[in-house]
Backbone as ProteinMPNN parsed JSONL, in Angstrom:
{"seq_chain_A": "MKYILETERLKLREFTTSDTGFIIELLNSPGWLQFIGDRNVRNQEQAENYLVNGPLKSYRENGFGLWMVETKDDQKAIGMSGILNRADLENPDIGFAYLPAFNGKGYAYEMASAIMKYVSGELNIPKISAITLPGNASSIRLLEKIGLSYVKPFSFPDSNEELLLYSN", "coords_chain_A": {"N_chain_A": [[-67.419, -157.941, -44.76], [-65.0, -157.871, -42.36], [-64.473, -154.897, -40.442], [-61.611, -153.801, -38.235], [-60.361, -151.186, -37.382], [-60.574, -147.764, -37.872], [-58.565, -144.649, -39.121], [-57.98, -141.596, -39.355], [-57.29, -141.446, -42.571], [-57.371, -143.89, -43.14], [-58.688, -147.612, -43.453], [-58.837, -150.657, -41.568], [-59.359, -153.749, -42.202], [-60.252, -157.768, -42.387], [-58.494, -159.775, -44.001], [-59.621, -161.813, -46.98], [-60.366, -164.597, -49.105], [-60.547, -163.367, -51.169], [-58.822, -161.263, -51.86], [-56.495, -162.555, -52.897], [-55.301, -161.287, -55.479], [-53.881, -158.766, -54.461], [-52.272, -159.997, -52.36], [-50.283, -161.251, -53.816], [-49.266, -159.477, -55.352], [-47.908, -157.279, -53.433], [-46.602, -159.446, -51.619], [-44.675, -159.476, -53.472], [-43.217, -157.489, -54.239], [-40.627, -155.201, -53.597], [-39.875, -153.929, -51.551], [-40.739, -156.086, -49.563], [-39.893, -158.503, -50.414], [-37.166, -158.222, -50.405], [-36.532, -156.884, -47.083], [-38.551, -158.651, -45.709], [-38.481, -161.24, -46.82], [-38.845, -164.058, -49.382], [-41.524, -165.629, -49.935], [-42.76, -167.575, -52.176], [-44.855, -166.742, -53.234], [-46.956, -166.65, -55.795], [-48.768, -167.519, -57.226], [-52.786, -167.089, -57.681], [-53.715, -169.752, -56.201], [-51.276, -170.131, -54.258], [-50.908, -167.802, -53.683], [-53.536, -167.84, -52.42], [-53.851, -170.012, -50.051], [-51.823, -168.936, -48.696], [-53.029, -167.154, -47.268], [-55.061, -168.746, -45.909], [-53.7, -170.172, -44.452], [-52.171, -168.36, -42.876], [-52.575, -165.289, -42.506], [-55.912, -165.74, -41.576], [-56.27, -168.117, -40.456], [-55.004, -166.979, -37.999], [-56.685, -165.071, -37.187], [-58.608, -166.989, -36.627], [-57.795, -168.602, -34.246], [-56.158, -166.817, -32.943], [-57.633, -164.404, -32.766], [-56.604, -162.096, -33.541], [-54.372, -160.662, -36.066], [-52.865, -160.711, -39.325], [-53.847, -157.688, -40.897], [-55.511, -156.404, -43.825], [-54.545, -153.267, -44.904], [-56.334, -149.954, -45.88], [-57.166, -147.547, -47.893], [-59.429, -144.922, -46.839], [-60.97, -142.975, -48.329], [-60.782, -143.832, -50.934], [-61.124, -147.09, -50.465], [-58.646, -148.778, -51.686], [-56.577, -151.021, -51.825], [-53.449, -150.939, -49.554], [-51.817, -151.791, -48.234], [-50.157, -153.692, -45.419], [-50.907, -154.751, -41.957], [-50.666, -155.486, -38.764], [-50.955, -158.15, -35.721], [-49.331, -160.558, -34.881], [-48.673, -163.951, -33.63], [-46.466, -165.511, -32.958], [-44.518, -168.373, -32.174], [-42.145, -168.821, -31.187], [-41.528, -166.353, -29.782], [-41.561, -164.03, -26.66], [-44.115, -162.252, -27.063], [-46.598, -161.069, -28.641], [-45.853, -159.764, -31.6], [-45.892, -156.875, -33.649], [-46.614, -156.056, -37.244], [-45.468, -155.062, -40.401], [-46.388, -154.204, -43.916], [-45.996, -152.333, -46.73], [-47.606, -151.26, -50.13], [-44.776, -150.221, -52.633], [-45.882, -147.552, -53.368], [-46.951, -146.358, -52.094], [-45.491, -145.983, -49.491], [-43.104, -143.853, -47.405], [-45.535, -141.83, -46.841], [-46.899, -141.725, -44.572], [-48.806, -143.194, -43.786], [-48.055, -145.886, -42.697], [-47.22, -145.098, -40.205], [-49.549, -143.707, -39.614], [-51.145, -146.058, -39.506], [-49.934, -148.178, -37.682], [-49.557, -146.886, -34.957], [-52.306, -146.437, -34.656], [-53.266, -149.751, -34.202], [-51.628, -150.048, -31.59], [-52.64, -148.897, -30.067], [-55.28, -150.033, -30.227], [-54.703, -152.548, -29.298], [-53.529, -152.483, -27.221], [-55.979, -151.72, -25.716], [-58.403, -152.573, -26.529], [-58.249, -155.53, -27.047], [-56.393, -156.348, -24.966], [-53.543, -156.611, -24.654], [-51.119, -156.306, -23.08], [-48.285, -155.939, -23.691], [-46.194, -155.646, -26.319], [-44.119, -156.583, -29.568], [-41.289, -156.296, -31.845], [-39.659, -157.585, -34.822], [-37.242, -156.701, -36.833], [-35.129, -156.627, -39.52], [-31.506, -155.579, -39.356], [-30.569, -153.99, -41.43], [-33.284, -152.725, -41.723], [-33.684, -149.736, -41.867], [-36.181, -147.891, -42.172], [-38.187, -149.318, -40.434], [-37.119, -149.488, -38.965], [-37.097, -146.688, -37.188], [-39.772, -146.124, -37.478], [-40.61, -148.161, -35.794], [-39.735, -147.532, -33.382], [-41.06, -144.694, -33.24], [-43.483, -145.651, -32.405], [-43.342, -146.473, -30.077], [-41.702, -148.809, -29.642], [-38.555, -150.192, -28.149], [-35.109, -150.755, -28.394], [-34.39, -154.219, -27.586], [-32.31, -156.438, -27.909], [-30.312, -158.608, -30.0], [-31.904, -160.643, -31.993], [-32.497, -164.586, -33.118], [-34.32, -166.602, -34.945], [-34.761, -169.874, -33.837], [-34.163, -171.889, -35.901], [-33.161, -170.346, -37.601], [-29.777, -168.787, -39.145], [-29.619, -165.817, -38.894], [-29.657, -162.597, -37.987], [-31.683, -160.625, -36.415], [-33.356, -157.779, -35.285], [-34.603, -157.24, -32.287], [-37.244, -155.763, -30.777], [-39.314, -154.182, -28.082], [-42.021, -152.785, -26.182]], "CA_chain_A": [[-66.031, -157.952, -44.514], [-65.063, -157.369, -40.897], [-63.522, -154.004, -40.436], [-61.352, -153.652, -37.347], [-60.485, -150.057, -36.731], [-60.226, -146.9, -38.981], [-58.091, -143.503, -39.173], [-58.095, -140.349, -40.335], [-57.072, -141.185, -43.763], [-57.276, -145.106, -43.517], [-59.408, -148.65, -42.878], [-58.094, -152.095, -41.166], [-59.855, -155.074, -41.859], [-59.685, -158.968, -41.98], [-58.121, -160.756, -45.86], [-60.43, -162.584, -47.324], [-59.664, -165.521, -49.809], [-60.726, -162.977, -52.589], [-57.881, -160.895, -51.812], [-54.948, -163.274, -53.619], [-54.505, -160.512, -56.434], [-53.246, -158.216, -53.362], [-51.476, -160.678, -51.734], [-49.496, -161.735, -54.657], [-48.335, -157.922, -55.763], [-47.647, -157.139, -52.158], [-45.27, -160.62, -51.329], [-43.628, -159.693, -54.708], [-42.773, -155.762, -53.847], [-39.218, -154.904, -53.887], [-39.393, -153.838, -49.712], [-41.134, -157.427, -48.953], [-38.736, -159.32, -50.839], [-35.493, -157.287, -49.32], [-36.858, -157.64, -45.408], [-39.107, -160.072, -45.224], [-38.386, -162.421, -47.787], [-39.173, -164.437, -50.391], [-42.722, -166.561, -49.632], [-42.886, -167.902, -53.06], [-46.275, -166.837, -53.45], [-47.059, -166.189, -57.761], [-50.454, -167.622, -58.374], [-53.92, -167.487, -57.076], [-53.649, -170.888, -55.092], [-50.307, -169.889, -53.291], [-51.761, -166.478, -52.428], [-55.506, -168.317, -51.094], [-53.107, -170.839, -48.958], [-50.82, -167.827, -47.69], [-54.103, -166.625, -46.593], [-56.01, -169.668, -45.18], [-53.054, -170.522, -43.596], [-51.263, -167.288, -42.303], [-54.079, -164.27, -41.663], [-57.336, -166.182, -41.44], [-55.814, -168.947, -39.748], [-54.78, -166.493, -36.895], [-57.568, -164.623, -36.518], [-59.644, -168.033, -35.554], [-56.802, -168.983, -33.313], [-55.619, -165.422, -31.935], [-58.714, -163.375, -32.447], [-55.978, -161.397, -34.541], [-53.484, -161.099, -37.039], [-52.21, -159.2, -40.063], [-54.795, -157.13, -41.825], [-55.579, -155.37, -44.695], [-55.494, -151.652, -45.004], [-57.076, -150.053, -47.533], [-56.901, -146.139, -48.424], [-60.486, -144.689, -46.557], [-61.521, -142.306, -49.568], [-61.51, -144.967, -52.07], [-60.531, -148.236, -50.179], [-57.435, -148.901, -52.184], [-55.72, -151.697, -50.713], [-52.2, -150.488, -50.07], [-50.58, -152.474, -47.343], [-50.829, -155.134, -44.707], [-50.638, -154.432, -40.608], [-50.931, -156.304, -37.896], [-49.998, -158.401, -35.03], [-48.548, -161.814, -35.3], [-48.249, -164.496, -32.249], [-44.879, -166.177, -33.146], [-43.882, -169.625, -30.948], [-40.683, -168.613, -30.509], [-41.354, -164.586, -29.318], [-42.168, -164.163, -25.548], [-44.884, -161.416, -26.959], [-47.359, -160.851, -30.026], [-45.546, -158.325, -32.206], [-46.683, -155.725, -34.569], [-45.536, -156.137, -38.326], [-46.222, -154.286, -41.568], [-45.919, -153.602, -45.203], [-46.874, -151.469, -47.563], [-46.787, -151.112, -51.829], [-44.361, -148.78, -52.623], [-46.122, -146.309, -54.17], [-47.355, -145.814, -50.451], [-43.861, -145.547, -48.487], [-43.126, -141.771, -46.965], [-46.679, -140.885, -46.398], [-47.575, -141.218, -43.317], [-49.645, -144.149, -43.455], [-47.566, -146.688, -41.692], [-46.868, -144.435, -38.809], [-51.249, -143.476, -38.885], [-51.963, -147.317, -38.628], [-48.807, -148.534, -36.512], [-50.048, -146.391, -33.935], [-53.543, -147.044, -34.066], [-53.217, -150.453, -33.83], [-50.88, -149.975, -30.566], [-54.116, -148.436, -28.991], [-56.529, -151.654, -30.503], [-54.144, -154.358, -28.686], [-53.515, -152.555, -25.437], [-57.304, -151.179, -25.279], [-59.462, -153.677, -26.993], [-57.305, -157.074, -27.111], [-55.307, -156.226, -23.534], [-52.177, -156.971, -24.685], [-50.121, -155.191, -22.568], [-46.839, -156.018, -24.103], [-45.72, -156.063, -28.355], [-42.547, -156.643, -29.421], [-41.508, -156.177, -32.968], [-38.674, -158.152, -34.904], [-36.519, -156.142, -37.862], [-33.219, -156.982, -39.982], [-30.607, -154.573, -38.914], [-30.632, -152.797, -42.18], [-34.549, -151.974, -42.318], [-33.535, -147.927, -41.156], [-37.299, -147.205, -42.271], [-38.648, -149.666, -39.979], [-36.568, -149.191, -37.076], [-37.496, -145.365, -37.395], [-41.529, -146.577, -37.301], [-41.026, -148.723, -34.46], [-39.364, -146.172, -32.181], [-41.836, -144.206, -33.405], [-44.811, -145.895, -32.226], [-43.109, -146.074, -28.542], [-41.054, -149.672, -29.065], [-37.573, -149.765, -27.913], [-34.208, -151.679, -28.646], [-33.97, -155.027, -26.347], [-31.674, -156.95, -28.217], [-30.239, -159.163, -31.318], [-32.581, -161.911, -32.028], [-32.337, -165.218, -34.29], [-35.201, -167.48, -34.846], [-34.218, -171.412, -33.712], [-33.87, -172.387, -37.177], [-32.384, -169.384, -38.907], [-28.643, -168.037, -38.68], [-30.254, -164.699, -39.756], [-29.791, -162.372, -36.954], [-32.609, -159.827, -36.687], [-33.453, -156.978, -33.882], [-35.715, -157.442, -31.216], [-37.947, -154.301, -30.005], [-40.684, -154.222, -27.027], [-42.617, -151.815, -25.786]], "C_chain_A": [[-66.169, -157.262, -43.348], [-64.013, -155.968, -40.793], [-63.205, -153.946, -38.967], [-61.325, -152.199, -36.572], [-60.188, -148.782, -37.954], [-59.623, -145.603, -38.524], [-58.358, -142.798, -39.622], [-58.256, -140.926, -42.057], [-57.166, -143.174, -44.289], [-58.362, -146.217, -43.18], [-58.488, -149.795, -42.665], [-59.491, -153.022, -41.159], [-59.288, -156.597, -42.154], [-59.52, -158.693, -43.45], [-59.225, -161.573, -45.757], [-60.104, -163.486, -48.483], [-59.776, -164.437, -51.178], [-59.28, -161.569, -52.964], [-56.388, -161.481, -52.098], [-54.254, -161.945, -54.38], [-53.51, -159.6, -55.203], [-52.089, -158.685, -53.133], [-50.291, -160.465, -52.982], [-48.322, -160.361, -54.966], [-47.414, -157.475, -54.256], [-46.215, -158.199, -51.741], [-44.27, -160.475, -51.993], [-42.636, -158.54, -54.908], [-41.329, -156.016, -53.347], [-38.809, -154.948, -52.235], [-39.84, -155.85, -48.964], [-39.784, -158.502, -49.353], [-36.965, -159.119, -50.013], [-35.792, -157.712, -47.729], [-37.593, -158.048, -45.383], [-38.734, -161.409, -45.659], [-39.131, -162.94, -48.223], [-40.593, -165.94, -49.766], [-43.301, -167.154, -50.307], [-44.507, -168.293, -53.481], [-46.6, -165.85, -55.057], [-48.075, -166.759, -58.212], [-51.355, -167.32, -57.246], [-53.7, -168.249, -56.041], [-52.911, -170.547, -54.278], [-51.097, -168.93, -53.007], [-53.353, -167.108, -51.379], [-54.795, -169.175, -50.284], [-52.246, -169.854, -48.094], [-52.073, -167.172, -46.882], [-54.642, -167.031, -45.567], [-55.175, -169.871, -44.057], [-51.871, -169.698, -42.763], [-52.533, -166.583, -41.463], [-54.996, -164.876, -41.114], [-57.212, -167.183, -40.398], [-55.782, -168.205, -38.238], [-56.042, -165.67, -36.358], [-58.448, -165.539, -36.033], [-58.753, -168.241, -34.586], [-56.356, -168.108, -32.083], [-56.594, -164.997, -31.376], [-57.827, -162.072, -32.934], [-55.319, -162.142, -35.472], [-52.931, -159.791, -37.923], [-53.56, -159.284, -40.655], [-54.825, -156.186, -42.632], [-55.761, -154.064, -44.59], [-55.413, -151.074, -46.117], [-57.063, -148.112, -47.046], [-59.0, -145.684, -47.606], [-61.454, -144.215, -47.418], [-62.326, -143.135, -50.427], [-61.288, -146.529, -51.81], [-59.924, -149.198, -51.307], [-56.471, -149.742, -51.015], [-53.99, -151.226, -50.902], [-51.456, -150.829, -49.202], [-51.422, -153.205, -46.194], [-50.51, -154.361, -43.078], [-51.149, -155.62, -39.684], [-50.684, -157.288, -36.829], [-50.152, -159.794, -35.339], [-48.24, -162.501, -33.481], [-47.651, -165.478, -33.092], [-44.903, -167.405, -32.026], [-42.744, -168.956, -30.316], [-40.069, -166.818, -29.949], [-42.435, -164.729, -28.26], [-44.125, -163.483, -25.693], [-45.162, -161.529, -27.898], [-46.168, -159.75, -30.158], [-46.378, -157.845, -33.5], [-45.642, -156.552, -35.781], [-46.204, -154.976, -39.43], [-45.607, -153.811, -42.738], [-46.497, -153.228, -45.68], [-46.297, -151.172, -49.543], [-45.922, -150.244, -51.815], [-44.543, -147.919, -53.399], [-47.034, -145.466, -52.922], [-46.686, -145.671, -49.384], [-44.208, -144.438, -48.314], [-44.377, -141.364, -47.049], [-47.072, -140.648, -45.411], [-48.095, -142.698, -42.854], [-49.028, -145.105, -42.84], [-47.438, -146.319, -40.801], [-48.39, -144.726, -38.339], [-51.629, -145.309, -38.443], [-51.415, -148.2, -37.612], [-49.631, -148.545, -35.299], [-51.313, -146.394, -33.341], [-53.744, -148.658, -33.522], [-52.352, -150.637, -32.479], [-52.026, -149.685, -29.838], [-55.336, -149.456, -29.148], [-55.615, -152.339, -29.675], [-54.386, -153.847, -27.288], [-54.816, -152.231, -24.878], [-58.139, -152.601, -25.481], [-58.942, -155.143, -26.772], [-56.509, -156.85, -25.853], [-54.351, -156.777, -23.498], [-51.479, -155.835, -24.196], [-48.624, -155.086, -23.605], [-46.304, -156.702, -25.54], [-44.139, -155.868, -28.123], [-42.83, -157.087, -31.264], [-40.042, -157.107, -33.574], [-38.526, -157.176, -36.411], [-34.988, -156.773, -38.404], [-32.942, -155.303, -39.527], [-30.27, -153.287, -39.769], [-31.678, -152.174, -42.922], [-34.317, -150.284, -41.563], [-35.219, -147.41, -41.131], [-38.344, -147.991, -40.822], [-38.538, -149.738, -38.186], [-37.033, -147.948, -36.38], [-39.062, -145.718, -36.92], [-41.262, -147.537, -35.95], [-40.397, -147.999, -33.335], [-40.28, -145.006, -32.056], [-43.299, -144.156, -32.669], [-44.233, -146.457, -30.69], [-42.214, -147.923, -28.358], [-39.618, -149.113, -29.068], [-36.522, -151.162, -28.105], [-33.948, -152.656, -27.577], [-32.507, -155.514, -26.977], [-31.574, -157.996, -29.425], [-31.253, -160.495, -31.191], [-32.243, -162.91, -33.102], [-33.523, -166.579, -33.928], [-34.063, -169.179, -34.762], [-33.5, -171.99, -34.721], [-33.479, -171.581, -38.018], [-30.901, -169.439, -38.379], [-28.772, -166.543, -38.602], [-30.419, -163.98, -38.15], [-30.839, -160.894, -37.201], [-32.397, -158.673, -35.08], [-34.686, -157.073, -33.336], [-36.066, -155.915, -30.468], [-39.119, -154.677, -28.998], [-40.914, -153.172, -26.19], [-42.475, -151.691, -24.102]], "O_chain_A": [[-66.995, -156.381, -43.109], [-62.823, -156.093, -41.08], [-64.181, -154.008, -38.219], [-61.948, -151.948, -35.541], [-59.51, -149.096, -38.932], [-60.087, -145.247, -37.44], [-59.135, -142.997, -40.556], [-59.321, -140.781, -42.657], [-57.056, -143.614, -45.433], [-59.196, -145.698, -42.438], [-57.507, -149.972, -43.387], [-60.408, -152.992, -40.338], [-58.069, -156.769, -42.183], [-60.081, -157.798, -44.081], [-59.723, -161.982, -44.708], [-59.203, -162.895, -49.079], [-59.102, -164.706, -52.172], [-58.954, -161.136, -54.069], [-55.348, -161.001, -51.646], [-53.119, -161.536, -54.135], [-52.32, -159.914, -55.166], [-51.028, -158.165, -53.479], [-49.51, -159.514, -52.95], [-47.098, -160.291, -54.853], [-46.184, -157.428, -54.297], [-45.066, -157.78, -51.601], [-43.167, -160.935, -51.7], [-41.572, -158.573, -55.527], [-41.019, -157.036, -52.733], [-37.913, -155.605, -51.706], [-39.243, -156.512, -48.115], [-38.977, -159.065, -48.614], [-36.114, -159.746, -49.381], [-35.328, -158.742, -47.24], [-37.747, -157.893, -44.171], [-38.695, -162.44, -44.988], [-40.282, -162.706, -47.854], [-40.273, -167.021, -49.272], [-44.367, -167.594, -49.877], [-45.111, -169.311, -53.818], [-46.455, -164.64, -55.233], [-48.421, -166.659, -59.389], [-50.96, -167.266, -56.081], [-53.483, -167.722, -54.95], [-53.467, -170.479, -53.182], [-51.974, -169.065, -52.154], [-53.875, -166.89, -50.285], [-55.421, -169.054, -49.231], [-52.046, -170.045, -46.895], [-51.844, -166.687, -45.774], [-54.842, -166.385, -44.539], [-55.593, -169.812, -42.901], [-50.922, -170.209, -42.17], [-53.172, -166.913, -40.464], [-55.064, -164.624, -39.91], [-58.005, -167.146, -39.456], [-56.434, -168.719, -37.329], [-56.322, -165.663, -35.159], [-59.145, -165.192, -35.08], [-59.341, -167.786, -33.605], [-56.22, -168.367, -30.887], [-56.819, -164.976, -30.165], [-58.343, -160.976, -32.715], [-55.353, -163.333, -35.782], [-52.679, -158.621, -37.636], [-54.25, -160.276, -40.889], [-54.268, -155.12, -42.367], [-56.843, -153.578, -44.262], [-54.747, -151.377, -47.107], [-56.948, -147.687, -45.897], [-59.841, -146.428, -48.111], [-62.58, -144.711, -47.468], [-63.524, -143.276, -50.676], [-61.258, -147.269, -52.794], [-60.523, -150.172, -51.763], [-55.928, -149.415, -49.959], [-53.388, -151.161, -51.974], [-50.34, -150.309, -49.171], [-52.633, -153.327, -46.009], [-49.824, -153.339, -43.118], [-51.946, -156.502, -40.005], [-49.486, -157.452, -37.059], [-51.088, -160.173, -36.042], [-47.81, -161.897, -32.498], [-48.299, -166.194, -33.856], [-45.419, -167.134, -30.942], [-42.558, -168.652, -29.138], [-38.962, -166.302, -29.8], [-43.573, -165.178, -28.399], [-45.076, -163.843, -24.998], [-44.323, -162.088, -28.604], [-45.665, -159.079, -29.256], [-47.279, -158.413, -34.117], [-44.62, -157.224, -35.646], [-47.184, -154.252, -39.255], [-44.563, -153.16, -42.749], [-47.696, -153.433, -45.491], [-45.183, -150.984, -50.033], [-46.093, -149.327, -51.011], [-43.669, -147.433, -54.117], [-47.564, -144.355, -52.911], [-47.2, -145.256, -48.345], [-45.216, -143.893, -48.762], [-44.394, -140.198, -47.443], [-47.59, -139.571, -45.114], [-47.828, -143.226, -41.775], [-49.824, -145.357, -41.936], [-47.491, -147.239, -39.984], [-48.738, -145.43, -37.392], [-52.188, -145.711, -37.422], [-52.096, -148.855, -36.823], [-50.191, -149.48, -34.726], [-51.59, -146.369, -32.142], [-54.352, -148.818, -32.463], [-52.435, -151.836, -32.213], [-52.293, -150.417, -28.885], [-56.201, -149.621, -28.287], [-56.397, -153.099, -29.103], [-55.083, -154.368, -26.416], [-54.959, -152.386, -23.665], [-58.383, -153.459, -24.633], [-59.698, -155.819, -26.074], [-55.577, -157.645, -25.97], [-54.035, -157.467, -22.529], [-51.293, -154.736, -24.719], [-48.169, -154.051, -24.091], [-46.081, -157.888, -25.78], [-43.369, -155.411, -27.279], [-43.738, -157.693, -31.833], [-39.248, -157.342, -32.664], [-39.542, -156.931, -37.06], [-34.05, -157.233, -37.753], [-33.669, -154.317, -39.408], [-29.916, -152.165, -39.406], [-31.623, -151.513, -43.959], [-35.056, -149.948, -40.638], [-35.583, -146.646, -40.237], [-39.162, -147.27, -40.251], [-39.133, -149.88, -37.117], [-37.345, -147.986, -35.189], [-39.334, -145.432, -35.754], [-42.078, -147.354, -35.047], [-40.946, -148.131, -32.241], [-40.353, -144.364, -31.008], [-44.018, -143.19, -32.415], [-45.172, -147.023, -30.132], [-42.067, -148.361, -27.217], [-39.284, -148.071, -29.632], [-36.921, -152.322, -28.01], [-33.337, -152.225, -26.598], [-31.521, -154.943, -26.511], [-32.652, -158.321, -29.922], [-31.213, -161.232, -30.206], [-31.709, -162.416, -34.095], [-33.534, -167.297, -32.928], [-33.04, -169.464, -35.385], [-32.403, -172.523, -34.557], [-33.392, -171.919, -39.199], [-30.682, -170.03, -37.321], [-27.765, -166.016, -38.13], [-31.07, -164.521, -37.257], [-30.647, -160.192, -38.194], [-31.588, -158.779, -34.158], [-35.734, -156.977, -33.976], [-35.317, -155.195, -29.807], [-39.84, -155.617, -29.332], [-40.014, -152.684, -25.507], [-43.016, -150.761, -23.504]]}, "name": "protein", "num_of_chains": 1, "seq": "MKYILETERLKLREFTTSDTGFIIELLNSPGWLQFIGDRNVRNQEQAENYLVNGPLKSYRENGFGLWMVETKDDQKAIGMSGILNRADLENPDIGFAYLPAFNGKGYAYEMASAIMKYVSGELNIPKISAITLPGNASSIRLLEKIGLSYVKPFSFPDSNEELLLYSN"}
């Protein structure tokens, strides 16, 4: 496994196709479905397809992507966080999602702030964006806490859903 970085309590590593069970659990958790959306990942084959055509493809094409967040002491998979390169955004954007049992414990902030340092230092990416739903108060608080500021409303070309665009 390729580890990207570690913090006081967490490790960040690349996903592998053996992470399908975790992907099914995370992508069907209430927070993911409410704030990110249903990706129709319900079985091993769909989860492997999500990994191969999402994070693993991004590692090859961009040198970064969404990574697995694990607890340092027992290597428990608790979430994903990382950088996405979307064609419709001017800058790469930071994303994060955690299993419900691990929300409210400071893990998202701990990892997002470490990723921001990694991105500017190791990847030499000076400007990072983020998108979120207007009703996702905890995500908005986290984005502001890691140094991003509201820029403007944003919608993807093929969608009528209004999001909020943040950037540093």
